[in-house]
C-alpha positions in Angstrom: -16.3 -16.3 -1.5 -13.4 -13.9 -1.1 -12.2 -12.5 -4.4 -10.6 -9.4 -5.8 -10.6 -7.6 -9.1 -7.2 -6.5 -10.4 -6.0 -4.5 -13.4 -3.4 -6.4 -15.5 0.0 -4.7 -15.8 0.2 -5.4 -19.5 -3.2 -3.7 -20.2 -4.7 -1.7 -17.4 -8.0 -1.7 -19.4 -8.3 -5.4 -18.7 -9.1 -7.0 -15.3 -8.9 -10.4 -13.8 -11.0 -11.7 -10.9 -9.1 -13.9 -8.5 -10.5 -15.8 -5.5 -8.4 -15.8 -2.4 -8.6 -19.6 -2.2 -6.9 -19.8 -5.6 -3.8 -17.9 -4.6 -0.7 -19.9 -4.0 1.8 -17.0 -3.8 2.1 -13.2 -4.3 5.4 -11.9 -5.4 6.2 -8.2 -5.5 7.9 -6.7 -8.6 11.3 -5.1 -8.3 9.9 -1.6 -8.1 7.0 -2.7 -5.8 4.3 -1.1 -8.0 3.2 -4.4 -9.4 2.7 -8.0 -8.1 2.8 -11.4 -9.7 0.0 -13.6 -8.4 0.6 -17.3 -8.8 -2.5 -19.5 -8.6 -2.6 -23.0 -7.4 -3.5 -24.2 -10.9 -0.3 -22.8 -12.2 -1.7 -19.7 -13.9 0.1 -16.4 -13.3 -1.2 -12.9 -13.5 1.0 -9.7 -13.3 -1.3 -7.1 -11.8 -1.2 -3.5 -10.8 -0.7 -2.9 -7.0 1.8 -3.7 -4.4 1.9 -7.0 -2.5 0.2 -5.3 0.4 -2.5 -3.8 -1.8 -3.3 -7.1 -3.4 -3.4 -8.9 -0.1 -5.6 -6.1 1.4 -8.0 -6.3 -1.6 -8.5 -10.0 -1.1 -8.9 -9.6 2.7 -11.3 -6.7 2.4 -13.5 -8.6 0.0 -13.7 -11.5 2.5 -14.5 -9.1 5.3 -17.2 -7.3 3.3 -19.0 -10.6 2.4 -19.5 -11.7 6.0 
């Protein structure tokens, strides 16, 4: 199961684990240091990392689990 662990923008001490299959959309913040991850169930998480970094984290986890 492909998943990534991300630090929340609001509180970097907290993390959220997101499965790649849950992700509906990833939207970069205006300054590109953060990303909004919208899940298929409607939940949203504002996380640290660029859109590319978030996507790479989800892809790398999938690759490492094979």
